[in-house]
C-alpha positions in Angstrom: -57.5 105.6 -69.1 -56.1 106.5 -66.0 -56.8 109.7 -65.3 -60.5 109.8 -65.6 -60.5 106.0 -63.7 -58.8 108.2 -61.0 -61.3 111.5 -61.4 -64.7 108.5 -60.9 -63.4 107.7 -58.5 -62.8 110.7 -56.2 -66.4 112.4 -58.0 -67.7 109.5 -57.1 -69.0 108.8 -60.4 -69.7 105.8 -62.8 -67.8 104.9 -65.4 -68.6 102.5 -68.7 -66.0 100.2 -70.8 -66.0 97.3 -73.1 -64.1 94.6 -71.1 -63.9 91.3 -73.5 -66.0 91.8 -75.5 -69.1 93.2 -72.9 -70.1 96.2 -71.5 -70.0 96.9 -68.6 -71.3 99.6 -65.9 -69.3 99.6 -62.7 -68.7 101.9 -59.8 -65.5 102.4 -59.3 -63.9 101.5 -55.4 -60.2 100.9 -55.6 -57.2 101.7 -58.6 -54.1 100.4 -58.1 -51.2 97.5 -58.9 -51.6 93.8 -57.9 -48.9 91.6 -57.1 -48.2 90.8 -60.7 -47.9 94.8 -61.8 -51.2 94.9 -63.5 -53.9 98.0 -62.9 -56.3 97.1 -61.7 -59.7 98.3 -60.7 -62.1 96.8 -58.0 -66.0 97.5 -58.7 -69.2 97.1 -58.1 -71.3 96.5 -61.3 -74.5 98.0 -61.8 -75.0 97.3 -64.8 -74.4 95.3 -69.0 -72.7 92.2 -69.2 -71.3 89.7 -66.8 -70.4 85.8 -68.0 -72.0 85.1 -64.3 -75.2 86.6 -65.6 -74.5 87.8 -62.3 -73.9 92.1 -60.8 -72.3 93.2 -57.6 -67.6 92.9 -56.4 -65.6 92.7 -59.7 -62.1 92.7 -60.5 -60.4 94.5 -63.5 -57.5 93.9 -65.9 -57.3 97.4 -67.0 -55.2 96.2 -70.2 -58.4 94.3 -71.4 -60.7 97.9 -70.7 -61.4 99.2 -74.3 -64.0 103.0 -74.8 -63.4 104.0 -70.8 -66.2 106.5 -70.6 -66.3 108.7 -66.9 -70.2 108.7 -66.9 -72.7 111.8 -65.3 -74.1 109.2 -62.6 -73.3 109.4 -59.5 -73.1 106.8 -56.7 -73.0 108.8 -53.0 -70.9 106.1 -51.1 -68.9 103.5 -50.5 -71.3 99.6 -51.3 -71.3 98.7 -47.5 -69.6 95.7 -47.3 -66.6 97.3 -48.8 -62.9 97.5 -47.7 -60.6 99.7 -47.8 -56.9 98.8 -48.2 -57.9 96.4 -51.4 -55.9 92.5 -50.1 -55.2 92.8 -53.9 -53.6 95.0 -54.5 -49.9 95.7 -54.0 -50.2 99.2 -54.4 -52.6 101.7 -53.7 -53.6 105.6 -56.3 -56.5 105.5 -55.1 -59.2 104.7 -53.0 -62.9 105.5 -51.6 
């Protein structure tokens, strides 16, 4: 799963996965670890289930991700409000 997330960020490809029982499609922007040592992904959700009913910026705990798939669809640039060096992460593996 780590390899697929890294490839998705490097190639700017969307990923699809199941999270908290719902299917999500996201543009991954940053992958790393938080202060608790959990691996997390900062991503912009563009489709699928959302408990709030809204698309947008989300932080996903990789331990809760299932059935991750790298999609062929690409996004061409980071979202305009994306900030490098995510403050929610103490270690960053890769980012846009």
